[in-house]
N, C-alpha and C positions, 0 to 999 in steps of 0.2 A: 632502472625501470621505475616509472612513477607509480606510486601506490596511493589508493584512495578508498574511501568507503563506498562500495557500490550501492545503488538504490535498491531497496528491498522490493522484490517483485510483488506485484499485486496478487493476492490469493483469492480464489473463488470460494465457493461454499465448502468449508472444511468442517467436519464434525468436531465437537468439543473434544479436546484431548483428554485421555484418562488422567485423573489427578492422584488417586489413592493407589499405593502399592502395598502388597502384602508383606508380612515379616513377623516372625514370632520372637521378638527380642524384648528384653527388659531394659528400658532406657528412658530416662528423664521423667518429667522435666527437671533439668538441673543436675542430674546425677546418673552415673553408670555404676550400679551396685550388683546387678545380677546379669552379667554379660553373656552373650553367646560367643564362645571362643572357637576359632577354627585354626588348624595348623597352617603355618605359612612357610616355614623352613625349619631346619634343625634347631636354630636358635632364635626363632621368632614366632609369635602368634598374632592373630588378627581378631580385633573386636568387630563383630558384625553390627553396623549401624545403618540399615537401609533408610533412604530418605522418606519423610512422611508423605511426599507426593512426587510426581514425576519431575525431575530436574528441568529447568528451562534450557540448560546446556550441560553436556558431558564431553570432556576432552579425554580421549583415550591415547595415552602415551604408547601403549603396545601396538595399537592398530593404526596410529597416526591419523586419527579421524576426530572431527569435532561435530557433535550432534546438537542441532540447534532447534529450539522452538521459535519459529519465524516471527511470532508475535513479540518476542523479546530480542530480536536479532540486533537491533541498534544498541540497546542497553548493554547487551553482552559484549558487543564490539568494544565499547569503552571500558567495561569491567575487566576484560582480559588484556587491555592495551594492545589490541591486535592490529595488524595491517592485512589488507586483503588485496591480492593481486588482481588488477583489472583484467589482465589477459587470461589468467587460468582460474581465478576464483579461489585459489588456495589461501587458507588462513595462515598467517605467520604470527605466532604467539610467543612472547618472551617467557622464559623460564624463571622461577624464583631465583633471585640473586643477580639477574641480568641488570645492567645499568638502565635507568629509565628511558633514556633517549637514544640508546644504541640501536642503529638500524639492523634489521635482520636481512641477510643477503639471500637472494633466490638460490634455491638448492640446499638450504640448511635443513638437513634431514631431521634434526632434533626439534626443530621449531615450526615445521610446515605440516599442515593438517588439511585433509580433504573434508569439505563441508557436506553433512548429511542431515536429514530431518531427524529430530529427536524420536520420531516414531520408529526409527530403525535401531535405536539403542536397545540392547539386550540387558535388562536389569539383572539377569541371573549370571552374567559373566563376571568372573573375579576381576577386581581392579588390579592395576599395576601401580607400583609406587610412583608418585608424581601425577597420577590422574587427577583431573579437576572436575568438580561438579558445582554448578551454580543453581541455587534454590531461591525461591521467593522468601524473604524474611531478613533477619539481621542476626549478627553474631551475639552469642550469650555465653556466660561462663557455665561450664559443666564440670562437676567433680567426678573424677575417676577414683573409686574406692571399693574394692571387692576382696573377699577372703575365701580362699579354698574353692574357687569356681572351677568346675570340671571343663575339660576341653571336649568338644563334640566328638563322639566316638569313643571316649574314655581313655584311660591309661595315664593321665596326668592331671594335676590340679594346680591352680595359679592364684596368686594374691598380688595386689598392686595398690599403690596409693596410700593415703589420699594425695592427689594433686589435681590441679585444674587445667582444663583445656578450653578452647573456644569452639563452639559448633553452632550451626544454624538451627534455630528452634522450630521453624516451620513457616506457614503462610503468614505474611505481613507485608507492609509496604517496603519497597526496595528489593534489591538483590543481595545475595550472600554467597560468598565463595568458600568452599572447603577443598583441601587437597588431601589425597591419600598419602599418609606419611607416618614416620615413627613419632610417637608421642612420649616415649620414655621406656622404662623397663618394668618387668614383672618378675615374680619369683616362682619358679616351677618346682613342684614336689612330685615325687613318685608315689606317695602314700595319701590316701583319702583324708587322713587327719591333718595333712599339711605339716607334718613333723619330720624330723630327720634332716638329711642334707637337702639344701636348696640350690637351684641354679638360676642365674640371672639370664633372662631372655628379653628380646626386643618386643615392644608392644606397638602394633600398627592399627590405625583406624583413620577415619575422616576427621579433619580438624581445620580450623581457620586461623588467621592471624590478623592482628590489627594493622591497618595501613600506617606506614611510617609518617611521622609528622614532617 
């Protein structure tokens, strides 16, 4: 089946999309020192890093859906290296590690996504590992370094870093991709003073990567 980039449909009078999102987290610029931590699994925790504004695209691995701001549709198409089925409109998006020029076959459940408007994206829904969000801006270094940070709900405390990751700092020229992924490990303690026995746990959050040369 031949695949090509469909023409973006003309849009009528659409209200300006909301840009600002709420979130009570301590983050940046350039550092994560007082994170909001949420349980993820028995041996993993999540750093909450809500985007500074509504993403232009969100790819949900769990729901097999791609939420698009139509003003950025063509740019996102190239950013994701996507193919769009002419007959069905399904987006076929390569996963990290896929060879650059490998075609995606119709029916590939891991790489096919239904297209929806970004207005249908639910910002309160928990991400799935591998989810993608594309923001306006560019990648920058962010230092992860915190000591004895409590997990939401209490009962455990965590320390991590210092180490650097890449994240999108916010509105600027161009587009910036982040994936929800493991960024390293943290140390979990049962005592508020973060003394005594520690346990290594996985640390998950949104992060980007430099394109390969």
